[in-house]
Residue frames relative to the residue before (quaternion, step in Angstrom):
aa qw qx qy qz dx dy dz
M 1.0000 0.0000 0.0000 0.0000 0.00 0.00 0.00
M 0.6537 0.5022 -0.3020 0.4788 3.51 1.01 -0.89
K 0.6077 0.5421 -0.3631 0.4528 3.68 1.02 -0.60
L 0.6467 0.4986 -0.3305 0.4733 3.66 1.02 -0.58
I 0.6693 0.5208 -0.2707 0.4554 3.59 0.99 -0.80
A 0.6216 0.5799 -0.3588 0.3855 3.68 0.89 -0.79
P 0.6763 0.4747 -0.3270 0.4586 3.63 0.74 -0.93
Y 0.6412 0.5784 -0.2947 0.4093 3.52 1.00 -0.94
V 0.6608 0.4793 -0.2411 0.5249 3.50 1.14 -1.03
L 0.6150 0.5315 -0.3327 0.4781 3.69 0.90 -0.65
C 0.6627 0.4795 -0.3012 0.4901 3.58 0.84 -0.93
M 0.6482 0.5017 -0.3390 0.4619 3.64 0.81 -0.80
L 0.6401 0.5047 -0.3251 0.4794 3.68 0.90 -0.84
V 0.6721 0.4752 -0.3360 0.4577 3.61 0.73 -0.79
L 0.6343 0.5240 -0.3183 0.4709 3.67 1.00 -0.79
L 0.6748 0.4932 -0.3099 0.4532 3.62 0.88 -0.88
V 0.7024 0.3883 -0.2992 0.5161 3.62 1.01 -0.47
A 0.7074 0.4799 -0.3193 0.4090 3.73 0.78 -0.71
V 0.6348 0.5651 -0.3531 0.3912 3.61 0.94 -0.83
P 0.7147 0.4439 -0.3070 0.4448 3.62 0.75 -0.85
V 0.5957 0.5626 -0.3308 0.4683 3.56 1.20 -0.71
L 0.7271 0.4160 -0.2633 0.4784 3.66 0.71 -0.95
S 0.6672 0.4617 -0.3463 0.4708 3.62 0.90 -0.65
R 0.5832 0.5431 -0.4175 0.4366 3.75 0.95 -0.35
A 0.6313 0.5658 -0.3458 0.4021 3.64 0.89 -0.69
E 0.7242 0.4134 -0.2212 0.5057 3.54 1.21 -0.65
T 0.5331 0.6279 -0.4461 0.3501 3.72 1.02 -0.02
P 0.5679 -0.6057 0.4389 0.3434 3.62 -1.09 0.63
E 0.5734 0.5810 -0.4394 0.3751 3.67 1.02 -0.36
H 0.6870 0.4608 -0.2906 0.4809 3.65 1.15 -0.30
A 0.4870 0.6321 -0.4319 0.4204 3.55 1.29 -0.15
P 0.5766 -0.5779 0.4379 0.3766 3.63 -1.19 0.64
P 0.5272 -0.6225 0.4511 0.3620 3.67 -0.92 0.76
P 0.5197 -0.6720 0.4278 0.3087 3.53 -1.10 0.61
G 0.3991 -0.7241 0.5129 0.2309 3.47 -1.31 0.28
V 0.2676 -0.7741 0.5509 0.1600 3.63 -1.07 0.27
F 0.2130 -0.6931 0.6711 0.1543 3.56 -1.30 0.71
I 0.0443 0.7542 -0.6549 0.0190 3.53 -1.12 0.83
G 0.1386 0.8070 -0.5635 0.1094 3.56 -1.15 0.40
T 0.3493 -0.6710 0.6157 0.2205 3.43 -1.54 -0.02
I 0.1396 -0.7721 0.6113 0.1035 3.55 -1.11 0.66
I 0.0192 -0.7913 0.6110 0.0062 3.60 -0.91 0.94
G 0.4928 -0.6277 0.4919 0.3481 3.52 -1.30 0.29
V 0.6003 -0.5879 0.4203 0.3426 3.53 -1.11 0.85
K 0.7726 0.3718 -0.1938 0.4767 3.60 0.63 -1.18
S 0.7145 0.4619 -0.2625 0.4551 3.62 0.75 -0.93
R 0.2103 -0.7930 0.5257 0.2248 3.57 1.13 -0.88
K 0.5541 0.6144 -0.3728 0.4201 3.53 1.30 0.49
P 0.6137 -0.5402 0.4010 0.4132 3.67 -1.05 0.41
V 0.2737 -0.7438 0.5888 0.1583 3.62 -1.03 0.67
A 0.1704 -0.7768 0.5911 0.1345 3.64 -0.64 0.98
D 0.8266 0.2884 -0.2156 0.4326 3.55 -1.38 0.38
V 0.3485 0.6845 -0.5390 0.3456 3.54 0.98 0.86
A 0.3512 -0.7227 0.5616 0.1973 3.53 -0.89 1.01
V 0.1164 -0.7904 0.6008 0.0267 3.56 -0.69 1.07
I 0.0463 -0.8386 0.5414 -0.0389 3.65 -0.34 1.21
A 0.0978 -0.8037 0.5841 0.0586 3.63 -0.75 0.97
T 0.0940 -0.7582 0.6452 -0.0075 3.53 -0.94 1.04
S 0.1190 0.7762 -0.6150 0.0722 3.58 -1.23 0.71
P 0.5337 -0.5810 0.4842 0.3785 3.62 -1.21 0.40
S 0.5398 0.6570 -0.3777 0.3664 3.62 1.27 -0.34
F 0.7898 0.0886 -0.0369 0.6058 3.65 1.24 -0.42
R 0.4784 -0.6488 0.4976 0.3204 3.46 -1.29 0.32
G 0.7649 0.3317 -0.2550 0.4898 3.57 -1.14 0.58
E 0.4895 -0.6340 0.5103 0.3133 3.56 -1.26 -0.57
R 0.1693 -0.7379 0.6254 0.1893 3.49 -1.20 0.24
G 0.0892 -0.8510 0.5165 -0.0323 3.44 -1.03 0.86
A 0.1242 -0.7546 0.6432 0.0375 3.59 -1.30 0.45
V 0.2263 -0.7397 0.6119 0.1652 3.56 -1.30 0.32
T 0.4725 -0.6903 0.4565 0.3031 3.60 -0.92 0.99
D 0.5018 -0.6394 0.5223 0.2580 3.42 -1.37 0.69
E 0.7512 -0.3742 0.2819 0.4650 3.65 -1.27 -0.18
Q 0.7162 0.4111 -0.2711 0.4946 3.59 1.06 -0.42
G 0.5489 -0.6640 0.3420 0.3753 3.56 1.38 0.43
R 0.4741 0.6910 -0.4150 0.3542 3.59 1.23 0.45
Y 0.0415 -0.7805 0.6219 0.0474 3.54 -1.08 0.62
R 0.1026 -0.7541 0.6442 0.0759 3.53 -1.49 0.24
L 0.0180 -0.7556 0.6546 0.0120 3.58 -0.83 0.93
P 0.0619 -0.8387 0.5410 -0.0090 3.61 -0.23 1.30
M 0.7973 0.3630 -0.2096 0.4343 3.48 -1.42 -0.05
L 0.3707 0.7138 -0.5018 0.3182 3.69 0.98 0.86
P 0.4069 -0.6909 0.5169 0.2998 3.66 -0.88 0.67
A 0.6194 -0.5722 0.3856 0.3745 3.52 -1.14 0.61
G 0.3977 0.7018 -0.5327 0.2561 3.55 -1.08 0.85
T 0.5967 -0.5295 0.4480 0.4037 3.54 -1.32 -0.30
Y 0.1685 -0.8239 0.5411 -0.0058 3.52 -0.82 1.04
T 0.1583 -0.6846 0.6939 0.1576 3.47 -1.47 0.35
L 0.1495 -0.7556 0.6356 0.0514 3.50 -0.95 1.11
R 0.0968 -0.7701 0.6304 0.0132 3.48 -1.11 1.03
F 0.1611 -0.7955 0.5838 0.0191 3.46 -1.01 1.07
E 0.0314 -0.8316 0.5478 -0.0863 3.50 -0.53 1.32
H 0.1504 0.7487 -0.6379 0.0995 3.58 -1.09 0.91
P 0.5452 -0.6434 0.4138 0.3430 3.62 -0.83 0.79
D 0.7494 0.4058 -0.2322 0.4688 3.66 1.03 -0.65
F 0.6980 0.3792 -0.2272 0.5634 3.61 1.36 0.10
N 0.6024 -0.5278 0.4708 0.3700 3.44 -1.52 0.41
T 0.4815 -0.6346 0.5225 0.3042 3.56 -1.08 0.69
Y 0.0421 -0.7965 0.6028 0.0222 3.60 -0.88 0.82
S 0.1085 -0.7635 0.6361 0.0283 3.57 -1.14 0.80
R 0.0759 -0.7651 0.6389 0.0253 3.44 -1.13 0.84
S 0.0655 -0.8410 0.5367 0.0165 3.61 -0.54 1.07
D 0.7713 0.3630 -0.2894 0.4354 3.53 -1.49 0.16
I 0.3478 0.7014 -0.5283 0.3285 3.58 1.02 0.95
L 0.2421 -0.7950 0.5383 0.1400 3.58 -0.57 1.16
L 0.0891 -0.7573 0.6460 0.0341 3.52 -0.90 1.00
R 0.2100 -0.7913 0.5686 0.0811 3.55 -0.79 1.17
A 0.6330 -0.5223 0.3820 0.4249 3.56 -1.10 0.52
N 0.8757 0.1206 -0.1004 0.4566 3.49 -1.24 0.76
R 0.5589 0.5928 -0.3634 0.4519 3.56 1.24 0.64
T 0.2524 -0.7200 0.6178 0.1906 3.57 -1.27 0.42
V 0.1213 -0.7612 0.6362 0.0333 3.51 -0.90 0.99
R 0.2215 -0.7480 0.6195 0.0872 3.52 -1.01 1.08
V 0.0105 -0.7657 0.6424 -0.0298 3.47 -0.91 1.14
K 0.0943 -0.7747 0.6249 0.0198 3.54 -0.45 1.22
V 0.0825 -0.8011 0.5926 -0.0186 3.57 -0.91 0.95
E 0.1845 -0.7269 0.6501 0.1222 3.52 -1.31 0.66
L 0.1916 -0.7964 0.5694 0.0702 3.54 -0.76 1.16
L 0.3566 -0.7329 0.5372 0.2168 3.55 -1.00 0.88
E 0.4671 -0.7008 0.4880 0.2291 3.50 -0.88 1.10
L 0.4336 -0.6720 0.5362 0.2699 3.55 -1.06 0.75
P 0.5080 -0.6212 0.4648 0.3742 3.58 -1.02 0.59
P 0.6045 -0.5958 0.3888 0.3584 3.56 -1.13 0.71
P 0.5614 -0.5950 0.4264 0.3860 3.63 -0.96 0.60
P 0.5701 -0.5909 0.4398 0.3637 3.57 -1.15 0.53
P 0.5072 -0.6325 0.4324 0.3946 3.59 -0.95 0.43
P 0.6287 -0.5753 0.3635 0.3763 3.48 -1.12 0.61
A 0.5132 -0.6114 0.4916 0.3481 3.66 -1.01 0.60
P 0.5063 -0.6457 0.4713 0.3234 3.54 -1.07 0.76
V 0.2590 -0.7543 0.5720 0.1916 3.51 -1.05 0.72
S 0.1941 -0.7756 0.5863 0.1305 3.55 -0.84 0.93
V 0.1670 -0.7598 0.6249 0.0653 3.56 -1.02 0.90
K 0.2154 -0.7776 0.5845 0.0851 3.44 -0.96 0.97
Q 0.1812 -0.7880 0.5728 0.1349 3.50 -0.77 0.85
T 0.1217 -0.7844 0.6025 0.0835 3.52 -0.91 0.72
R 0.3092 -0.7505 0.5558 0.1795 3.57 -1.11 0.78
K 0.2886 -0.7525 0.5680 0.1668 3.40 -1.19 0.70
C-alpha cells in the first residue's frame, strides 16, 4: 500500500512546485513595462498648435494600430505601448499627412515627438455658374 502512495505524493509535490513557477513566467507582472509617446503638433506657417490631428502608431511589436487625437493645445499621448520600433503617422484634413518611421521606444520610457505639419493650400473658389433665361 505504501508503494502505491509514494508515487502519488511525489507527483503532487512536483505539481505544487512546478505550477506556480510556470504560471509566474506568463503573468503580465513580469512583462517589460510599457512605453509612451507624447508630443505637440504645430502648423508650419501659422506656428500655432493644431487640434484634432489623428496620431497613429504602428509597429511589428503588435497587431493593428494605436491612435490618439491632439487636444486644443496640439498635444497628444499614446500610452501603454510595448517596446519596439514604431512608425507614427499624423493626419488632418487641412494639412499634408506626415509619417515618421524607425522611432525606437524602450520599455518604461517616454519619447517626445514634436511635429510641424504643412498647411494645405486653400481650395480654389467655385466656378461661377451662369444661368440663361429663355422667354416663351
